[in-house]
C-alpha positions in Angstrom: 0.1 -0.1 0.1 1.4 3.3 -1.0 0.3 5.2 2.3 2.5 2.7 4.3 5.5 3.8 2.3 4.7 7.5 2.9 4.2 6.7 6.6 7.5 4.8 6.8 9.2 7.8 5.2 7.7 10.0 7.7 8.7 7.8 10.7 12.3 7.1 9.4 12.9 10.8 8.5 10.7 12.6 11.0 10.0 16.4 11.1 11.4 16.4 14.6 13.6 13.8 16.3 12.2 11.5 18.9 13.5 12.5 22.3 12.3 9.8 24.8 12.8 12.2 27.8 10.5 14.9 26.3 7.6 12.9 24.8 6.2 9.3 24.6 6.9 7.2 21.4 3.1 7.4 20.8 2.7 11.0 21.0 5.8 11.6 18.9 4.3 9.3 16.2 1.1 10.9 16.3 2.5 14.3 16.1 4.8 13.4 13.2 1.9 12.0 11.1 -0.6 14.7 12.0 2.1 17.4 11.0 2.2 15.6 7.4 -1.7 15.8 7.1 -2.7 12.4 8.2 -5.8 12.0 10.3 -4.8 10.1 13.6 -7.6 8.8 15.6 -8.3 6.6 18.6 -8.3 2.8 18.1 -9.6 0.5 20.6 -7.2 -2.6 19.9 -4.2 -0.3 18.9 -2.4 2.6 20.0 -4.0 4.5 17.3 -5.2 4.6 13.8 -4.7 6.5 10.7 -8.0 7.3 8.9 -8.3 8.1 5.2 -11.1 10.0 3.3 -12.3 6.6 2.0 -13.0 5.4 5.5 -10.2 3.0 5.5 -7.9 2.7 8.6 -4.4 1.5 9.2 -3.8 0.6 12.8 -0.7 1.1 14.7 1.1 0.1 17.8 4.4 1.6 19.2 7.1 -0.2 21.1 10.6 0.3 22.3 11.3 -3.5 22.2 11.2 -5.3 18.9 10.2 -8.5 20.8 6.7 -7.1 21.2 5.9 -6.9 17.6 3.2 -9.6 16.7 2.4 -8.9 13.1 -1.3 -8.4 13.7 -1.1 -4.6 13.2 1.7 -2.1 12.0 4.3 -1.3 14.4 6.5 1.7 14.9 9.5 0.6 16.9 12.2 2.7 18.6 15.7 1.6 18.9 17.3 3.4 21.7 20.7 2.0 20.9 20.7 3.4 17.3 18.2 6.2 18.1 16.2 5.4 15.1 12.6 4.4 14.3 11.5 1.9 12.0 8.0 0.7 10.7 7.2 -3.0 10.6 4.0 -3.6 8.7 1.7 -6.5 8.6 2.9 -7.0 5.0 6.6 -7.6 6.1 
């Protein structure tokens, strides 16, 4: 899906760096996506969702530990060692 490629680019090249001592990974990711014009909404079984004008939604969870990734939703993963974020999709 083209939207996931755009979201991955935003997450890996964010408008502001993630600073764990200033904001949570979830709030940072939601800010980055909203800053680029995405509609970020509440999601019951995920940390948040991105909703499109068609009504379609992509669900995301965030984590600081790649072990948490379960493949059921898209994941935004923060690596504190390299200080980088990555996107792991359900299509990966």
